[in-house]
DRENDO-1510 file (C-alpha; in Angstrom, 1 decimal, always signed):
<recs>
REC; n; res; u; v; w
REC; 1; UNK; +64.9; +4.2; -63.3 .
REC; 2; UNK; +61.0; +4.4; -61.3 .
REC; 3; UNK; +62.5; +1.9; -59.0 .
REC; 4; UNK; +65.9; +3.7; -58.1 .
REC; 5; UNK; +64.0; +6.1; -57.3 .
REC; 6; UNK; +61.4; +4.9; -55.5 .
REC; 7; UNK; +64.2; +3.2; -53.6 .
REC; 8; UNK; +66.2; +6.7; -53.4 .
REC; 9; UNK; +63.1; +7.9; -51.2 .
REC; 10; UNK; +63.5; +8.8; -48.2 .
REC; 11; UNK; +61.4; +6.9; -45.1 .
REC; 12; UNK; +59.2; +8.5; -42.5 .
REC; 13; UNK; +60.7; +8.2; -39.3 .
REC; 14; UNK; +58.7; +6.5; -37.0 .
REC; 15; UNK; +58.7; +7.0; -33.1 .
REC; 16; UNK; +59.0; +4.1; -31.2 .
REC; 17; UNK; +56.6; +3.9; -28.1 .
REC; 18; UNK; +59.8; +4.7; -25.9 .
REC; 19; UNK; +60.4; +7.8; -27.3 .
REC; 20; UNK; +57.1; +8.9; -27.3 .
REC; 21; UNK; +56.8; +7.9; -23.9 .
REC; 22; UNK; +60.4; +9.6; -23.4 .
REC; 23; UNK; +58.3; +13.3; -24.4 .
REC; 24; UNK; +55.1; +13.1; -22.7 .
REC; 25; UNK; +56.4; +11.4; -19.6 .
REC; 26; UNK; +53.1; +13.8; -17.4 .
REC; 27; UNK; +50.7; +13.3; -20.1 .
REC; 28; UNK; +50.7; +9.4; -19.9 .
REC; 29; UNK; +51.1; +9.0; -16.4 .
REC; 30; UNK; +47.1; +10.9; -16.4 .
REC; 31; UNK; +46.2; +8.6; -18.6 .
REC; 32; UNK; +47.7; +5.4; -16.9 .
REC; 33; UNK; +46.1; +6.4; -13.3 .
REC; 34; UNK; +42.6; +7.4; -14.7 .
REC; 35; UNK; +42.1; +4.2; -16.6 .
REC; 36; UNK; +43.2; +2.0; -13.0 .
REC; 37; UNK; +40.2; +4.5; -12.0 .
REC; 38; UNK; +37.5; +3.7; -14.4 .
REC; 39; UNK; +38.9; -0.1; -13.9 .
REC; 40; UNK; +38.9; -0.1; -10.5 .
REC; 41; UNK; +34.6; +1.4; -10.8 .
REC; 42; UNK; +34.1; -1.2; -12.8 .
REC; 43; UNK; +34.6; -3.8; -10.6 .
REC; 44; UNK; +33.8; -2.0; -7.6 .
REC; 45; UNK; +30.2; -0.4; -8.0 .
REC; 46; UNK; +26.9; -3.0; -7.0 .
REC; 47; UNK; +24.8; -4.0; -10.1 .
REC; 48; UNK; +22.1; -1.7; -11.9 .
REC; 49; UNK; +19.4; -2.9; -10.2 .
REC; 50; UNK; +20.7; -3.1; -6.5 .
REC; 51; UNK; +21.5; +0.4; -6.5 .
REC; 52; UNK; +17.8; +2.0; -4.1 .
REC; 53; UNK; +16.1; +4.1; -5.8 .
REC; 54; UNK; +15.1; +6.6; -4.0 .
REC; 55; UNK; +10.5; +7.4; -4.4 .
REC; 56; UNK; +9.3; +10.5; -5.0 .
REC; 57; UNK; +7.6; +12.1; -2.2 .
REC; 58; UNK; +4.1; +11.3; -1.9 .
REC; 59; UNK; +1.6; +14.0; -2.4 .
REC; 60; UNK; -0.9; +14.9; -0.1 .
REC; 61; UNK; -4.2; +12.3; +1.2 .
REC; 62; UNK; -6.3; +13.8; -1.8 .
REC; 63; UNK; -9.8; +14.7; -1.5 .
REC; 64; UNK; -10.8; +11.5; -2.9 .
REC; 65; UNK; -14.5; +10.0; -1.4 .
REC; 66; UNK; -14.3; +5.8; -2.7 .
REC; 67; UNK; -17.3; +3.2; -1.7 .
REC; 68; UNK; -18.3; -0.1; -3.6 .
REC; 69; UNK; -21.1; -2.2; -4.2 .
REC; 70; UNK; -20.4; -4.8; -5.9 .
REC; 71; UNK; -24.2; -6.4; -5.8 .
REC; 72; UNK; -27.2; -6.7; -7.9 .
REC; 73; UNK; -29.7; -6.1; -4.6 .
REC; 74; UNK; -31.4; -2.4; -3.7 .
REC; 75; UNK; -28.9; -0.5; -2.2 .
REC; 76; UNK; -31.6; +1.3; -0.7 .
REC; 77; UNK; -30.8; +0.1; +3.1 .
REC; 78; UNK; -27.4; +2.3; +2.8 .
REC; 79; UNK; -28.9; +5.0; +0.9 .
REC; 80; UNK; -29.0; +6.8; +4.6 .
REC; 81; UNK; -25.0; +6.1; +5.5 .
REC; 82; UNK; -24.3; +6.7; +2.1 .
REC; 83; UNK; -26.0; +11.0; +2.3 .
REC; 84; UNK; -23.8; +11.0; +5.2 .
REC; 85; UNK; -20.2; +10.3; +3.8 .
REC; 86; UNK; -21.6; +13.4; +1.0 .
REC; 87; UNK; -23.7; +15.9; +2.8 .
REC; 88; UNK; -19.7; +15.9; +5.4 .
REC; 89; UNK; -17.6; +15.9; +2.1 .
REC; 90; UNK; -19.1; +18.0; +0.4 .
REC; 91; UNK; -15.5; +19.1; -0.8 .
REC; 92; UNK; -14.5; +15.6; -2.0 .
REC; 93; UNK; -15.3; +14.1; -4.9 .
REC; 94; UNK; -17.0; +11.3; -4.5 .
REC; 95; UNK; -17.6; +7.7; -5.9 .
REC; 96; UNK; -19.5; +4.7; -5.5 .
REC; 97; UNK; -17.9; +1.8; -8.1 .
REC; 98; UNK; -20.3; -1.1; -9.4 .
REC; 99; UNK; -18.3; -4.3; -10.4 .
REC; 100; UNK; -18.2; -3.0; -13.8 .
REC; 101; UNK; -16.3; +0.2; -12.2 .
REC; 102; UNK; -13.9; -1.8; -10.5 .
REC; 103; UNK; -12.7; -3.8; -13.5 .
REC; 104; UNK; -12.1; +0.1; -15.8 .
REC; 105; UNK; -10.1; +0.8; -12.9 .
REC; 106; UNK; -8.0; -2.5; -12.6 .
REC; 107; UNK; -7.3; -2.4; -16.4 .
REC; 108; UNK; -6.3; +1.1; -16.2 .
REC; 109; UNK; -4.2; +0.8; -12.7 .
REC; 110; UNK; -3.0; -2.6; -12.8 .
REC; 111; UNK; -2.6; -3.7; -16.9 .
REC; 112; UNK; +1.6; -3.5; -16.1 .
REC; 113; UNK; +0.9; -5.5; -13.0 .
REC; 114; UNK; -0.6; -8.9; -15.0 .
REC; 115; UNK; -0.6; -11.1; -11.8 .
REC; 116; UNK; -2.7; -8.6; -9.5 .
REC; 117; UNK; -5.1; -7.5; -12.7 .
REC; 118; UNK; -5.1; -11.9; -13.4 .
REC; 119; UNK; -5.9; -12.5; -10.1 .
REC; 120; UNK; -8.7; -9.1; -9.7 .
REC; 121; UNK; -10.6; -10.3; -12.6 .
REC; 122; UNK; -10.5; -13.5; -11.6 .
REC; 123; UNK; -12.7; -13.6; -7.8 .
REC; 124; UNK; -16.0; -14.6; -7.5 .
REC; 125; UNK; -15.7; -14.7; -4.0 .
REC; 126; UNK; -17.9; -10.4; -3.8 .
REC; 127; UNK; -16.5; -9.9; -0.5 .
REC; 128; UNK; -12.5; -10.6; -2.0 .
REC; 129; UNK; -12.9; -8.9; -4.7 .
REC; 130; UNK; -13.9; -5.6; -2.9 .
REC; 131; UNK; -11.1; -6.3; +0.1 .
REC; 132; UNK; -9.1; -6.3; -2.7 .
REC; 133; UNK; -10.7; -3.6; -4.8 .
REC; 134; UNK; -10.3; -0.7; -1.4 .
REC; 135; UNK; -6.1; -1.8; -1.2 .
REC; 136; UNK; -6.1; -1.8; -5.2 .
REC; 137; UNK; -8.1; +2.1; -5.6 .
REC; 138; UNK; -5.6; +3.7; -2.2 .
REC; 139; UNK; -2.9; +2.6; -4.1 .
REC; 140; UNK; -3.7; +3.8; -7.3 .
REC; 141; UNK; -5.6; +6.9; -6.7 .
REC; 142; UNK; -5.1; +7.5; -3.4 .
REC; 143; UNK; -8.3; +9.1; -0.8 .
REC; 144; UNK; -10.7; +7.9; +1.4 .
REC; 145; UNK; -12.2; +4.6; +1.1 .
REC; 146; UNK; -15.4; +3.3; +3.4 .
REC; 147; UNK; -17.6; +0.2; +3.8 .
REC; 148; UNK; -21.4; +1.4; +2.9 .
REC; 149; UNK; -22.5; -0.2; +6.2 .
REC; 150; UNK; -20.5; +3.3; +7.8 .
REC; 151; UNK; -22.2; +6.8; +8.6 .
REC; 152; UNK; -19.4; +9.6; +8.6 .
REC; 153; UNK; -19.8; +11.9; +12.0 .
REC; 154; UNK; -17.7; +13.5; +10.8 .
REC; 155; UNK; -15.5; +15.5; +8.1 .
REC; 156; UNK; -12.6; +13.2; +6.9 .
REC; 157; UNK; -11.0; +16.8; +6.2 .
REC; 158; UNK; -10.9; +17.0; +10.4 .
REC; 159; UNK; -9.2; +13.2; +10.8 .
REC; 160; UNK; -5.7; +14.4; +10.8 .
REC; 161; UNK; -4.7; +17.7; +13.5 .
REC; 162; UNK; -3.8; +20.6; +11.9 .
REC; 163; UNK; +0.0; +20.4; +12.7 .
REC; 164; UNK; +0.0; +17.2; +10.9 .
REC; 165; UNK; -1.6; +18.1; +8.1 .
REC; 166; UNK; +1.3; +17.6; +6.1 .
REC; 167; UNK; +3.0; +14.8; +7.5 .
REC; 168; UNK; +0.5; +12.6; +7.6 .
REC; 169; UNK; -0.4; +10.0; +4.6 .
REC; 170; UNK; -1.7; +7.0; +5.7 .
REC; 171; UNK; -4.7; +6.4; +8.0 .
REC; 172; UNK; -6.0; +3.4; +9.8 .
REC; 173; UNK; -7.5; +3.1; +13.4 .
REC; 174; UNK; -7.6; +0.4; +16.0 .
REC; 175; UNK; -10.8; -2.3; +15.6 .
REC; 176; UNK; -10.0; -4.2; +18.8 .
REC; 177; UNK; -7.8; -4.3; +21.6 .
REC; 178; UNK; -7.8; -7.0; +23.6 .
REC; 179; UNK; -5.6; -4.8; +26.7 .
REC; 180; UNK; -5.2; -6.5; +29.6 .
REC; 181; UNK; -8.9; -8.5; +30.1 .
REC; 182; UNK; -9.9; -12.1; +28.5 .
REC; 183; UNK; -10.3; -12.0; +24.6 .
REC; 184; UNK; -13.5; -10.7; +23.1 .
REC; 185; UNK; -15.7; -13.8; +21.8 .
REC; 186; UNK; -15.3; -14.1; +18.0 .
REC; 187; UNK; -11.6; -12.2; +18.3 .
REC; 188; UNK; -9.6; -15.1; +20.0 .
REC; 189; UNK; -6.7; -14.7; +19.2 .
REC; 190; UNK; -5.7; -11.3; +18.2 .
REC; 191; UNK; -4.6; -8.6; +20.7 .
REC; 192; UNK; -4.6; -5.6; +18.7 .
REC; 193; UNK; -6.5; -5.8; +15.1 .
REC; 194; UNK; -6.8; -2.7; +12.7 .
REC; 195; UNK; -10.3; -2.5; +10.8 .
REC; 196; UNK; -10.2; -2.2; +7.4 .
REC; 197; UNK; -14.0; -1.0; +7.1 .
REC; 198; UNK; -12.2; +2.8; +6.7 .
REC; 199; UNK; -9.2; +3.7; +5.8 .
REC; 200; UNK; -7.3; +6.5; +4.0 .
REC; 201; UNK; -3.8; +7.5; +2.0 .
REC; 202; UNK; -2.1; +8.9; -0.7 .
REC; 203; UNK; -1.9; +7.4; -4.0 .
REC; 204; UNK; +0.9; +5.2; -3.8 .
REC; 205; UNK; +1.8; +4.6; +0.2 .
REC; 206; UNK; +4.1; +1.8; +0.9 .
REC; 207; UNK; +1.3; +0.4; +3.3 .
REC; 208; UNK; -1.3; -0.3; +0.2 .
REC; 209; UNK; +1.0; -1.5; -2.1 .
REC; 210; UNK; +1.9; -4.3; +0.3 .
REC; 211; UNK; -1.9; -5.5; +1.3 .
REC; 212; UNK; -2.6; -5.3; -2.0 .
REC; 213; UNK; +0.8; -7.9; -2.8 .
REC; 214; UNK; +0.4; -9.8; +0.5 .
REC; 215; UNK; -3.6; -10.7; -0.7 .
REC; 216; UNK; -2.5; -12.0; -4.0 .
REC; 217; UNK; +0.2; -14.1; -3.1 .
REC; 218; UNK; -2.0; -15.7; -0.3 .
REC; 219; UNK; -4.8; -16.0; -3.2 .
REC; 220; UNK; -2.1; -17.9; -4.8 .
REC; 221; UNK; -1.0; -19.7; -2.1 .
REC; 222; UNK; -4.5; -20.7; -1.4 .
REC; 223; UNK; -5.6; -21.6; -4.8 .
REC; 224; UNK; -1.5; -23.9; -5.0 .
REC; 225; UNK; -3.0; -25.8; -1.3 .
REC; 226; UNK; -6.5; -26.7; -2.4 .
REC; 227; UNK; -5.5; -27.5; -6.6 .
REC; 228; UNK; -7.7; -25.4; -7.7 .
REC; 229; UNK; -8.2; -21.7; -9.1 .
REC; 230; UNK; -8.2; -18.4; -8.2 .
REC; 231; UNK; -11.6; -18.3; -9.6 .
REC; 232; UNK; -12.9; -21.1; -8.4 .
REC; 233; UNK; -11.7; -20.7; -4.1 .
REC; 234; UNK; -14.5; -20.8; -2.4 .
REC; 235; UNK; -12.9; -19.8; +0.8 .
REC; 236; UNK; -15.0; -19.9; +5.0 .
REC; 237; UNK; -15.3; -17.0; +6.3 .
REC; 238; UNK; -12.3; -18.0; +8.8 .
REC; 239; UNK; -10.0; -17.8; +6.0 .
REC; 240; UNK; -11.9; -14.9; +4.1 .
REC; 241; UNK; -10.8; -13.1; +7.2 .
REC; 242; UNK; -6.9; -14.1; +7.2 .
REC; 243; UNK; -6.9; -13.9; +3.3 .
REC; 244; UNK; -8.4; -10.5; +2.4 .
REC; 245; UNK; -9.6; -9.2; +5.4 .
REC; 246; UNK; -8.1; -8.1; +9.5 .
REC; 247; UNK; -5.7; -10.5; +10.0 .
REC; 248; UNK; -3.6; -9.7; +6.7 .
REC; 249; UNK; -4.3; -6.1; +6.6 .
REC; 250; UNK; -3.2; -5.9; +10.8 .
REC; 251; UNK; -0.1; -7.8; +9.4 .
REC; 252; UNK; +0.2; -5.2; +6.9 .
REC; 253; UNK; -0.1; -2.4; +9.4 .
REC; 254; UNK; +2.3; -3.6; +11.3 .
REC; 255; UNK; +5.0; -4.3; +9.3 .
REC; 256; UNK; +4.8; -1.4; +7.2 .
REC; 257; UNK; +4.8; +0.8; +11.1 .
REC; 258; UNK; +8.1; -1.2; +11.3 .
REC; 259; UNK; +9.8; -0.4; +8.5 .
REC; 260; UNK; +8.8; +3.7; +9.1 .
REC; 261; UNK; +9.7; +3.7; +12.6 .
REC; 262; UNK; +13.4; +1.4; +12.7 .
REC; 263; UNK; +11.7; -1.0; +15.7 .
REC; 264; UNK; +9.9; -3.9; +15.5 .
REC; 265; UNK; +5.7; -2.8; +16.0 .
REC; 266; UNK; +3.2; -4.9; +18.0 .
REC; 267; UNK; +0.2; -4.3; +19.9 .
REC; 268; UNK; +2.1; -3.3; +22.9 .
REC; 269; UNK; +2.7; +0.5; +20.9 .
REC; 270; UNK; -0.6; +0.7; +21.4 .
REC; 271; UNK; -2.9; -1.3; +23.1 .
REC; 272; UNK; -4.6; +1.5; +25.6 .
REC; 273; UNK; -4.4; +4.0; +23.1 .
REC; 274; UNK; -6.9; +7.3; +24.1 .
REC; 275; UNK; -5.2; +9.8; +21.0 .
REC; 276; UNK; -4.4; +10.1; +17.9 .
REC; 277; UNK; -0.3; +9.2; +16.8 .
REC; 278; UNK; +1.6; +9.5; +14.1 .
REC; 279; UNK; +4.7; +7.0; +13.7 .
REC; 280; UNK; +6.5; +8.0; +10.5 .
REC; 281; UNK; +3.7; +9.3; +8.3 .
REC; 282; UNK; +1.4; +7.0; +9.2 .
REC; 283; UNK; -1.5; +8.5; +11.6 .
REC; 284; UNK; -3.0; +5.5; +14.4 .
REC; 285; UNK; -6.6; +6.5; +15.6 .
REC; 286; UNK; -7.7; +4.8; +19.2 .
REC; 287; UNK; -10.4; +3.1; +18.8 .
REC; 288; UNK; -13.2; +5.3; +18.9 .
REC; 289; UNK; -11.5; +7.1; +15.9 .
REC; 290; UNK; -12.9; +4.6; +13.7 .
REC; 291; UNK; -15.1; +2.1; +15.8 .
REC; 292; UNK; -17.1; +3.9; +17.9 .
REC; 293; UNK; -20.3; +2.4; +19.8 .
REC; 294; UNK; -18.7; -1.0; +19.6 .
REC; 295; UNK; -19.0; -3.7; +22.4 .
REC; 296; UNK; -15.7; -4.1; +23.8 .
REC; 297; UNK; -12.4; -2.9; +23.5 .
REC; 298; UNK; -13.4; +0.7; +25.6 .
REC; 299; UNK; -15.4; +1.7; +23.1 .
REC; 300; UNK; -18.2; +4.5; +23.6 .
REC; 301; UNK; -21.6; +3.3; +22.4 .
REC; 302; UNK; -22.9; +6.9; +22.5 .
REC; 303; UNK; -19.8; +8.0; +20.5 .
REC; 304; UNK; -17.7; +11.1; +21.7 .
REC; 305; UNK; -15.3; +14.2; +20.5 .
REC; 306; UNK; -12.8; +12.0; +18.4 .
REC; 307; UNK; -15.1; +9.5; +17.1 .
REC; 308; UNK; -15.0; +10.0; +13.1 .
REC; 309; UNK; -16.6; +7.0; +11.8 .
REC; 310; UNK; -19.8; +4.8; +13.1 .
REC; 311; UNK; -19.9; +1.5; +11.7 .
REC; 312; UNK; -22.9; -0.8; +11.4 .
REC; 313; UNK; -22.2; -4.4; +11.2 .
REC; 314; UNK; -24.6; -4.9; +7.9 .
REC; 315; UNK; -22.1; -6.4; +5.6 .
REC; 316; UNK; -20.7; -8.7; +8.8 .
REC; 317; UNK; -18.7; -11.7; +7.2 .
REC; 318; UNK; -20.5; -14.0; +9.4 .
REC; 319; UNK; -23.8; -12.6; +8.0 .
REC; 320; UNK; -23.3; -15.1; +4.2 .
REC; 321; UNK; -20.8; -12.4; +2.9 .
REC; 322; UNK; -19.0; -15.4; +1.6 .
REC; 323; UNK; -21.7; -16.2; +0.3 .
</recs>
């Protein structure tokens, strides 16, 4: 009896797929089109790591003033120069960074960028450490950097003309401009150089990110070439200029300016400059801006109205910086 009841029980009616399509043709068409569009999107979109990410807007150059003193020798020869910076920039946060302080700042900001951190902490040549640190501190903190043997002639707040205050996020100055004349002794091989004894930038500026990376890569290349380590590097004065000084700095400045303007920049864009010029978000000062009192490049020995910094040349590489 139970078996007969089971056999006689009406079975549920199962609709075929074709009957569903017949009943809901519009819905099926819509889902089919959406599925095809989704597959097309998956196949055509670029990989996530290739999608350019927009950099956040840069802040203004902060009122921070950085100088470094990595030696154990007395600082007395520089105290008068230091005082000019403090006096002329009383609203700035002034920091004189020691060797230990530089290591602490490097650990704070570069713990996740091990190649940069390791390279900096490994360096034993003071001029290389000083050069690399100035780039690192401006990339990670922003502000104004100047060597101890420089005198502030005007407040850093006066460097940027009022009409460019909100636009400028990096300031560089010309050190050497050969122009149409003969090369000045000791300056052969470059028609134009940007000085790196004084500079300013917003935190995270592409120029500073570039120069930090370029210097670290140059140190690694030289270490591999000489079959040694970064800690054991003992470069010549000329190698220091190429590794971390004005040569590699000038190349980084020109490359960053080229990207900012979309044109290939060279010495021709700057030779003979008499007034500050803004390219993208970078301001370039003529030779008297940071280089007044030099014996070349049309620099005025007695200073000028547009002179902001005077360099004393007490830390010249030609006088034992690499020792």
